[in-house]
C-alpha positions as CSV (number, residue, x, y, z in Angstrom):
1,M,86.4,207.5,110.9
2,I,90.0,207.0,109.9
3,R,91.4,209.4,107.2
4,Y,92.4,207.7,103.9
5,T,95.9,209.3,104.2
6,S,96.4,207.9,107.8
7,N,99.0,205.2,108.5
8,H,96.6,202.7,109.5
9,P,95.8,199.1,107.8
10,H,93.7,199.4,104.9
11,N,91.2,197.0,106.2
12,H,90.9,199.3,109.5
13,K,90.2,202.4,107.3
14,R,87.4,200.6,105.2
15,A,85.9,198.9,108.3
16,A,83.3,201.7,108.9
17,Y,82.2,201.8,105.4
18,I,81.9,198.0,105.1
19,F,79.5,198.3,108.3
20,Y,77.3,201.1,106.6
21,I,77.1,199.5,103.2
22,N,76.3,196.1,104.8
23,R,73.5,197.8,106.5
24,I,71.9,199.4,103.6
25,I,71.9,196.2,101.6
26,S,70.8,193.9,104.5
27,I,68.0,196.0,106.2
28,P,64.6,196.0,104.3
29,I,64.2,199.7,103.7
30,T,62.7,201.9,100.9
31,C,64.7,203.0,97.9
32,Q,64.6,206.5,98.9
33,A,66.0,205.5,102.2
34,I,68.8,203.7,100.6
35,N,69.7,206.5,98.4
36,Q,69.7,208.9,101.4
37,E,72.1,206.5,103.3
38,W,74.3,206.0,100.3
39,H,74.7,209.7,99.9
40,K,75.8,210.1,103.6
41,I,78.3,207.2,103.1
42,L,79.8,209.1,100.1
43,T,79.8,212.4,101.9
44,M,81.7,210.8,104.9
45,A,84.3,209.4,102.4
46,R,84.9,212.5,100.7
47,N,85.4,214.3,104.1
48,N,88.0,211.9,105.1
49,G,89.9,212.0,101.7
50,F,88.6,208.7,100.4
51,P,88.6,208.5,96.4
52,E,84.8,207.7,95.5
53,H,85.7,204.8,93.2
54,I,87.1,203.0,96.1
55,I,83.6,203.2,97.9
56,H,81.8,202.2,94.8
57,E,84.1,199.2,94.2
58,L,83.6,198.2,97.9
59,K,79.7,198.3,97.5
60,K,79.8,196.3,94.3
61,K,82.1,193.6,96.1
62,L,79.9,193.5,99.1
63,I,76.7,193.1,96.9
64,T,78.5,190.4,94.9
65,N,79.4,188.5,98.0
66,K,76.0,188.7,99.5
67,T,74.2,187.4,96.4
68,K,76.8,184.8,95.7
69,V,75.3,181.2,95.7
70,T,76.4,179.2,98.7
71,Q,78.7,176.3,97.9
72,T,77.4,172.8,98.5
73,D,80.6,171.6,99.8
74,P,80.9,171.3,103.7
75,P,82.7,174.2,105.2
76,Q,86.0,173.6,106.4
77,K,87.1,174.3,110.0
78,Q,88.7,177.6,110.3
79,S,92.0,178.3,112.2
80,N,91.5,180.1,115.4
81,K,95.0,181.1,115.9
82,W,95.9,184.9,115.5
83,I,99.2,186.6,114.9
84,T,99.4,190.4,115.7
85,Y,101.6,192.8,114.0
86,T,102.3,196.5,114.5
87,F,101.4,198.1,111.2
88,H,104.2,200.7,110.3
89,G,103.3,201.0,106.6
90,P,102.4,198.6,103.6
91,P,105.8,196.8,103.4
92,V,104.9,194.9,106.7
93,H,102.6,192.8,104.3
94,K,105.9,191.2,102.9
95,I,106.4,189.7,106.4
96,T,102.8,188.9,107.0
97,N,101.8,187.4,103.8
98,P,103.7,184.1,104.1
99,F,101.8,183.3,107.2
100,R,98.4,183.4,105.5
101,K,99.6,180.2,103.7
102,T,99.7,178.4,107.1
103,G,96.2,179.0,107.9
104,L,97.1,181.6,110.5
105,K,94.9,184.7,110.9
106,I,96.7,188.1,110.8
107,A,95.7,191.0,112.7
108,F,97.1,194.6,112.6
109,R,97.4,197.0,115.4
110,P,98.3,200.8,114.6
111,T,101.1,202.7,116.0
112,N,98.9,205.7,117.0
113,T,95.9,205.0,119.1
114,I,93.2,207.2,120.9
115,F,94.7,205.9,124.4
116,Q,98.2,207.2,123.4
117,Q,96.7,210.6,122.4
118,Q,94.9,210.9,125.6
119,Q,97.9,210.3,127.9
120,T,99.6,213.4,129.2
121,K,103.2,213.8,127.9
122,N,105.9,214.3,130.6
123,S,107.6,217.6,129.8
124,N,110.7,216.5,131.6
125,P,111.1,212.7,131.2
126,G,114.1,210.6,132.0
127,G,116.4,208.8,129.7
128,I,119.8,209.6,128.2
129,Y,121.0,213.2,128.8
130,Q,123.9,215.2,128.1
131,L,125.6,217.9,130.2
132,I,127.8,220.4,128.4
133,C,130.9,222.4,129.8
134,N,130.7,225.9,129.0
135,S,134.3,226.4,128.7
136,C,135.6,223.6,126.6
137,N,132.2,222.4,124.9
138,K,132.9,218.8,125.9
139,A,129.9,216.8,127.0
140,Y,129.1,214.3,129.8
141,V,126.5,211.6,128.9
142,G,124.5,209.9,131.5
143,Q,121.2,208.0,132.2
144,S,118.3,208.5,134.7
145,S,114.9,207.1,135.3
146,R,114.0,210.2,137.0
147,A,113.5,213.7,135.5
148,T,116.7,215.1,133.9
149,S,116.3,218.3,135.7
150,L,116.7,216.7,138.9
151,R,119.9,214.8,137.9
152,H,121.2,218.2,136.6
153,K,120.7,219.7,140.1
154,E,122.6,216.8,141.7
155,H,125.6,217.3,139.4
156,L,125.5,221.1,140.5
157,R,125.2,220.3,144.0
158,Y,128.4,218.0,143.6
159,I,130.3,220.9,142.1
160,R,129.3,223.4,144.7
161,N,130.1,221.1,147.5
162,N,133.5,220.3,145.8
163,N,132.6,216.6,145.7
164,P,133.9,215.0,142.5
165,I,131.3,212.2,142.6
166,S,130.3,212.3,139.0
167,A,132.7,212.6,135.9
168,Y,131.0,216.0,135.1
169,A,131.7,217.3,138.5
170,M,135.3,216.1,138.4
171,H,135.9,217.7,135.0
172,I,134.6,221.1,136.2
173,L,136.5,221.1,139.5
174,H,139.7,219.5,138.1
175,N,139.9,222.0,135.2
176,R,138.2,224.9,136.9
177,H,135.9,225.2,134.0
178,Q,132.4,226.9,134.0
179,F,129.1,225.2,134.2
180,G,125.6,226.7,133.5
181,P,121.9,226.5,134.0
182,A,119.9,223.7,132.6
183,D,118.6,225.5,129.6
184,E,122.3,226.1,128.4
185,T,124.1,223.0,129.4
186,L,121.5,220.2,129.7
187,K,120.0,218.4,126.7
188,L,117.8,215.2,126.6
189,L,119.2,212.9,123.9
190,K,116.7,209.8,124.0
191,P,113.7,209.6,126.3
192,C,113.6,206.1,127.6
193,N,112.9,203.8,130.6
194,K,115.3,202.0,132.8
195,G,116.5,198.6,131.4
196,T,118.7,197.1,128.8
197,K,117.9,199.4,126.1
198,I,118.8,202.5,128.1
199,K,122.3,201.1,128.6
200,C,122.7,200.4,124.7
201,W,121.5,204.0,124.0
202,E,124.0,205.5,126.6
203,T,126.9,203.5,125.1
204,L,125.9,204.5,121.7
205,Y,126.0,208.2,122.6
206,M,129.1,208.0,124.4
207,N,130.9,206.4,121.5
208,I,129.6,209.1,119.2
209,L,131.0,211.8,121.4
210,Y,134.2,209.9,122.1
211,K,135.0,209.6,118.3
212,R,134.6,213.3,118.0
213,G,136.8,213.9,121.1
214,L,134.3,215.6,123.0
215,L,133.4,212.9,125.7
216,I,133.8,213.7,129.5
217,S,134.3,210.6,131.4
218,V,136.4,209.7,134.4
219,V,139.1,208.1,132.3
220,T,139.7,211.2,130.1
221,V,139.8,213.4,133.2
222,I,142.4,211.2,135.1
223,R,144.4,210.5,131.9
224,F,144.6,213.8,130.2
225,G,144.3,216.2,133.2
226,N,143.7,219.8,132.3
227,C,141.8,220.5,129.2
228,P,142.6,223.4,126.8
229,T,140.2,226.2,127.3
């Protein structure tokens, strides 16, 4: 059962109640059994935050549809084409409603699924990371598809081996500044996978630091030389 306040499509949240109500109005059972089933449905609705009037209106609508007289006109052929949209909230209907006039069927998928909840989250993912200089508080921005802790160790190895292969190592060695452990200097700015998006995110964070005058890059190290401490 999906809670009423959950960010799911409304028809997804009503699906279980539609099934249970259709069952009690379709299966030939006694009035006592119907009342017991109806009481259970209302209890489930209250436990999941549903207003009772919504369940009563749903029951009335389903009974009306079941008792409606079948039209004599031959049924028109229904479209079998579906369009799937990710449901981020009610405003998505402003995008999907015009497609209904074309005969296309609309289906929504939620942003939060059981599969996603069961996945173990990586405590140290890759993505866009930041390394801070402990002397001048300037920062280096980089990207890595591996764990950022591994990339941090590589930068420290460059510094200890006096190998300015990265802009961060060059900055520390050239200016004789201080570096520190990962919990002090390393920060994951944006977890993401390798591809076009990771380059865009890296450029964005580099521009933010550059405008603040806090970016460590090969250009700034070579152009400006020693940094004030």
